[in-house]
C-alpha positions as CSV (number, residue, x, y, z in Angstrom):
1,M,0.0,0.0,0.0
2,K,2.8,2.3,1.0
3,K,4.3,1.7,-2.5
4,L,1.2,2.6,-4.1
5,V,1.1,6.0,-2.4
6,Y,4.8,6.9,-3.1
7,F,4.0,5.7,-6.7
8,L,0.9,8.4,-6.7
9,I,2.8,11.1,-5.1
10,I,6.0,11.4,-6.8
11,P,4.2,12.2,-10.5
12,L,1.6,14.4,-9.2
13,S,4.6,16.6,-7.1
14,F,6.6,16.9,-10.6
15,F,3.4,17.9,-12.4
16,S,2.8,20.4,-9.8
17,V,6.1,21.5,-9.9
18,N,6.3,21.8,-13.8
19,A,2.8,23.6,-14.0
20,Q,4.2,26.2,-11.7
21,T,7.2,26.8,-13.6
22,T,5.3,26.9,-16.5
23,A,2.8,29.6,-15.1
24,E,5.6,31.7,-13.9
25,I,7.1,31.6,-17.3
26,T,3.7,32.4,-19.1
27,N,3.2,35.3,-16.3
28,E,7.0,36.7,-17.3
29,N,6.5,36.3,-20.8
30,T,2.8,38.2,-20.9
31,L,4.1,41.1,-18.8
32,T,7.2,41.3,-21.1
33,T,4.5,41.5,-24.0
34,V,2.9,44.1,-22.0
35,K,5.7,46.0,-21.6
36,D,6.7,46.1,-24.8
37,N,3.4,46.9,-26.6
38,S,3.5,50.2,-24.1
39,D,6.6,51.0,-24.9
40,E,6.5,51.1,-28.6
41,F,3.2,53.0,-28.2
42,Q,4.6,55.5,-26.0
43,N,8.0,55.7,-27.6
44,Y,7.4,57.5,-31.0
45,A,8.5,61.0,-31.8
46,A,5.6,63.4,-32.4
47,E,7.3,65.6,-34.6
48,D,7.3,62.5,-37.2
49,L,4.0,61.2,-37.1
50,P,2.7,61.5,-40.8
51,W,-0.6,63.6,-39.5
52,H,1.2,66.0,-37.4
53,G,3.2,69.0,-37.8
54,R,3.1,68.9,-41.8
55,R,3.5,71.6,-43.8
56,F,0.3,71.6,-45.2
57,K,-3.1,70.2,-44.8
58,A,-6.3,69.9,-46.8
59,T,-9.8,69.3,-45.7
60,A,-13.1,68.5,-46.8
61,G,-16.3,67.4,-45.3
62,V,-20.1,67.3,-44.3
63,F,-21.6,69.9,-41.8
64,F,-24.8,69.2,-40.0
65,P,-25.8,72.3,-38.5
66,A,-28.7,73.6,-37.0
67,N,-29.7,77.0,-37.7
68,N,-31.3,79.9,-36.0
69,T,-31.9,83.2,-38.7
70,E,-33.7,86.5,-38.0
71,V,-33.7,89.5,-40.4
72,E,-35.3,92.9,-40.5
73,V,-34.9,94.7,-43.6
74,N,-36.3,98.1,-43.2
75,G,-37.8,100.1,-46.6
76,T,-37.6,103.8,-48.1
77,G,-39.0,107.2,-46.3
78,G,-38.9,105.4,-43.0
79,R,-40.4,102.2,-43.4
80,I,-40.0,100.0,-40.3
81,G,-39.5,96.4,-41.6
82,T,-40.7,93.3,-39.7
83,D,-38.4,91.2,-37.7
84,I,-38.6,88.0,-39.4
85,D,-37.9,84.7,-38.1
86,F,-36.8,82.6,-41.2
87,E,-37.4,79.4,-39.3
88,K,-40.5,80.0,-37.6
89,D,-42.3,82.7,-40.1
90,L,-41.4,81.6,-43.2
91,G,-41.0,77.5,-42.6
92,F,-37.3,77.2,-43.5
93,E,-35.8,74.0,-42.0
94,T,-33.6,74.4,-38.9
95,N,-31.6,71.3,-39.5
96,T,-29.7,71.3,-42.6
97,V,-26.7,69.7,-44.6
98,S,-23.9,71.0,-46.4
99,F,-20.2,71.2,-47.5
100,F,-16.9,72.4,-46.0
101,G,-13.7,72.7,-47.5
102,A,-10.7,74.0,-45.4
103,F,-6.5,74.6,-46.3
104,E,-3.7,74.9,-44.0
105,W,-0.1,76.1,-44.8
106,R,2.2,76.2,-41.5
107,A,4.8,78.8,-42.8
108,S,7.0,78.0,-39.5
109,R,7.0,76.3,-36.6
110,R,5.0,78.8,-34.9
111,S,3.1,80.5,-38.0
112,R,0.1,79.0,-39.7
113,F,-2.4,80.5,-42.0
114,N,-5.9,79.1,-42.5
115,L,-8.5,78.9,-45.3
116,E,-12.1,77.6,-45.0
117,Y,-15.3,78.0,-46.9
118,F,-18.8,77.1,-45.9
119,Y,-21.6,77.1,-48.1
120,L,-25.4,76.6,-46.9
121,K,-27.8,77.1,-49.5
122,R,-32.0,77.2,-48.5
123,N,-35.4,77.9,-49.7
124,S,-39.0,77.6,-48.4
125,E,-42.6,78.2,-49.4
126,K,-45.5,79.0,-46.8
127,T,-48.8,80.5,-45.9
128,L,-47.9,83.4,-43.8
129,Q,-49.5,83.4,-40.2
130,K,-48.6,87.2,-39.6
131,T,-48.3,90.7,-42.2
132,I,-44.7,90.9,-42.8
133,E,-43.0,94.3,-43.7
134,F,-40.1,93.4,-45.9
135,Q,-38.2,96.2,-47.7
136,D,-40.8,98.3,-49.8
137,H,-43.5,95.7,-49.9
138,T,-46.0,94.4,-47.3
139,Y,-46.9,90.6,-47.5
140,P,-50.3,90.1,-46.0
141,V,-51.5,87.4,-43.6
142,D,-52.6,84.2,-45.2
143,A,-50.8,85.1,-48.2
144,R,-48.6,82.5,-49.9
145,V,-44.7,83.5,-50.3
146,S,-42.0,81.6,-51.1
147,A,-38.3,82.7,-49.7
148,F,-34.7,81.7,-49.9
149,M,-31.5,82.8,-48.6
150,N,-28.0,81.7,-49.8
151,N,-25.3,82.0,-47.5
152,E,-21.5,81.4,-48.3
153,M,-18.6,82.2,-45.4
154,I,-15.2,82.2,-46.2
155,R,-12.9,82.5,-43.5
156,F,-9.1,83.8,-43.3
157,A,-6.9,83.2,-40.3
158,Y,-3.6,83.8,-39.0
159,G,-2.3,81.5,-36.2
160,Y,0.7,82.0,-33.8
161,A,1.9,79.4,-31.9
162,I,3.2,81.0,-28.3
163,V,4.0,77.5,-26.8
164,S,4.9,74.7,-29.8
165,K,6.0,71.1,-28.4
166,P,6.1,68.0,-30.2
167,K,3.1,67.2,-28.5
168,Y,1.1,70.1,-27.8
169,E,0.6,73.3,-29.3
170,L,-1.3,76.8,-27.8
171,G,-1.6,79.8,-29.8
172,L,-3.3,83.4,-31.0
173,L,-5.4,83.8,-33.3
174,I,-6.5,86.8,-35.9
175,G,-8.4,86.6,-39.0
176,A,-12.1,87.4,-40.3
177,H,-15.3,85.7,-41.2
178,V,-16.9,87.1,-44.4
179,L,-20.0,86.3,-44.8
180,L,-21.6,86.9,-48.3
181,A,-25.6,86.5,-48.3
182,D,-28.5,86.8,-50.7
183,V,-32.2,87.1,-49.1
184,G,-35.4,87.1,-51.1
185,L,-39.3,87.1,-50.5
186,R,-41.8,86.3,-53.3
187,L,-45.6,86.9,-53.0
188,E,-47.3,84.0,-54.9
189,G,-50.2,85.7,-56.7
190,V,-52.9,84.4,-58.9
191,T,-51.3,86.2,-61.6
192,A,-47.9,87.5,-62.8
193,Q,-49.3,91.2,-62.1
194,A,-50.2,90.2,-58.4
195,E,-47.0,89.0,-57.7
196,Y,-43.7,91.0,-56.4
197,H,-40.8,90.4,-54.6
198,D,-38.1,91.8,-53.0
199,T,-34.4,90.8,-53.0
200,V,-31.4,91.6,-50.8
201,G,-27.4,91.1,-51.1
202,F,-25.0,92.0,-49.3
203,T,-21.4,91.5,-48.1
204,A,-20.6,91.5,-44.4
205,P,-16.6,91.4,-43.4
206,L,-16.0,90.8,-39.5
207,P,-12.7,90.3,-38.1
208,D,-12.3,88.1,-35.1
209,I,-9.5,87.2,-32.7
210,G,-9.5,83.9,-30.2
211,I,-7.4,81.3,-29.1
212,W,-5.9,77.6,-30.0
213,G,-4.7,74.3,-29.2
214,E,-3.6,71.6,-30.6
215,F,-2.9,68.1,-28.9
216,V,-1.1,64.4,-29.7
217,L,-3.1,62.3,-27.5
218,G,-1.6,59.0,-28.9
219,K,0.3,57.9,-31.8
220,K,-3.0,58.0,-34.3
221,V,-5.0,60.3,-32.3
222,G,-5.0,64.2,-32.3
223,L,-7.3,67.1,-31.0
224,Y,-7.9,70.3,-32.3
225,A,-9.9,73.3,-30.6
226,N,-10.5,77.1,-31.0
227,V,-12.5,79.9,-30.0
228,N,-12.8,83.6,-31.5
229,Y,-14.9,86.4,-30.8
230,F,-14.9,90.0,-31.9
231,A,-17.0,93.1,-31.4
232,L,-17.1,96.0,-33.8
233,K,-19.1,99.5,-34.5
234,I,-18.0,101.7,-37.0
235,D,-20.3,104.7,-38.1
236,D,-23.5,103.1,-39.5
237,I,-21.9,99.3,-39.0
238,D,-22.9,97.6,-35.7
239,G,-21.5,93.9,-36.0
240,R,-20.3,91.0,-33.4
241,I,-19.1,87.4,-33.7
242,I,-18.5,84.5,-31.9
243,S,-17.1,81.1,-33.1
244,Y,-15.7,77.7,-31.8
245,N,-14.6,74.4,-33.1
246,L,-13.3,71.3,-31.3
247,S,-12.7,68.3,-33.6
248,V,-11.0,64.7,-32.8
249,L,-8.7,63.3,-35.4
250,Y,-7.8,59.6,-36.3
251,N,-5.1,58.7,-38.8
252,V,-6.5,56.0,-41.2
253,Y,-3.5,55.5,-43.2
254,K,0.2,57.2,-43.7
255,N,-1.1,61.1,-44.3
256,F,-4.9,60.0,-44.7
257,S,-7.0,60.9,-41.6
258,L,-10.7,61.2,-40.8
259,T,-12.1,64.0,-38.3
260,A,-15.1,64.1,-36.5
261,G,-16.0,67.5,-34.5
262,Y,-18.6,69.9,-33.4
263,T,-18.6,73.5,-34.8
264,G,-20.6,76.8,-34.2
265,L,-21.2,80.5,-34.7
266,N,-23.0,83.5,-34.1
267,F,-23.4,86.4,-35.9
268,R,-25.3,89.6,-35.9
269,L,-25.0,92.8,-37.9
270,D,-26.8,96.0,-37.8
271,V,-26.3,98.5,-40.7
272,T,-28.1,101.7,-41.4
273,R,-27.4,102.7,-45.2
274,P,-29.0,104.1,-48.1
275,K,-28.7,100.4,-50.2
276,I,-29.8,98.5,-46.9
277,D,-31.0,99.3,-43.7
278,G,-31.3,96.9,-40.9
279,F,-29.9,93.6,-39.4
280,F,-29.4,90.2,-39.9
281,K,-28.8,87.5,-37.0
282,W,-27.2,84.0,-38.4
283,G,-26.2,81.6,-35.8
284,Y,-26.1,77.6,-36.5
285,N,-24.2,74.6,-34.4
286,G,-23.6,71.2,-35.1
287,P,-21.5,68.1,-35.9
288,T,-19.1,67.5,-38.4
289,L,-17.4,64.5,-40.4
290,A,-14.5,65.1,-42.9
291,A,-11.3,63.6,-44.4
292,T,-7.8,65.4,-43.8
293,Y,-5.1,65.0,-45.7
294,S,-1.4,65.9,-44.5
295,F,1.6,66.4,-46.7
296,G,4.8,68.4,-47.3
297,N,7.8,68.4,-45.0
298,H,7.3,68.5,-41.3
299,V,8.1,71.2,-39.1
300,K,10.7,71.2,-36.8
301,F,9.7,71.0,-33.4
302,Y,11.8,71.6,-29.9
303,K,11.3,69.6,-26.6
304,H,12.8,72.4,-24.2
């Protein structure tokens, strides 16, 4: 019996020791692998990333803004126009879809120039629930009207990096938003003689200043944010603007990346001139999706 017990104990002891040794080796290998992967992720040169710090960057994407628009256009001879809420009074869609494009040139480690373009075209038809005075015509309640609004926004900005490190940058912005707008209202009459319409077009440049930051969050992930504001009154023009943008970048392959963000703008312009007298207020905000291609030499960063 004792021989049988010894015969069973010796193999079990061998398997137990062998299993313990194997587990220790496996644990060591696992820890070594995790450590190696962690080191590989952390030990990269941010200035050599294919999407970060390149001389040029082109972006094109789609924008899903929610709009809020108010317009008042006074007529001649002291005729006071109606404050028109285009979404509520004229039936314009609040939520829309548009496209935008941007281009960036990094002239040096600290200096960059940005050009952005955004276009939004909207129109509607509605039976009026209230009387509207627009320029030199009256659009009576229960009248059937058609309206349109075409907006182009061009933005030019110069950015200077006060702090410029391989994995993060912080700086100031100075630039201008230029709005090109066409607004029109038409009374749909039973006959051509009963129809009339009014159209107003204007170009409104408004300078702005702001702050921006760009951060490398990982080997393939980056973050960008900016906020801009300005208010100005010169003689018969009074305008103010605030805009903001936050976007996250993911590098898909080499120089090609995808970004997802959220952007917004609030813009008001009061004008008293012979050709146009009134105010224009437009605000929008919403998510963006875009593709980005970075190219050119890397700018030189310094860690100290």
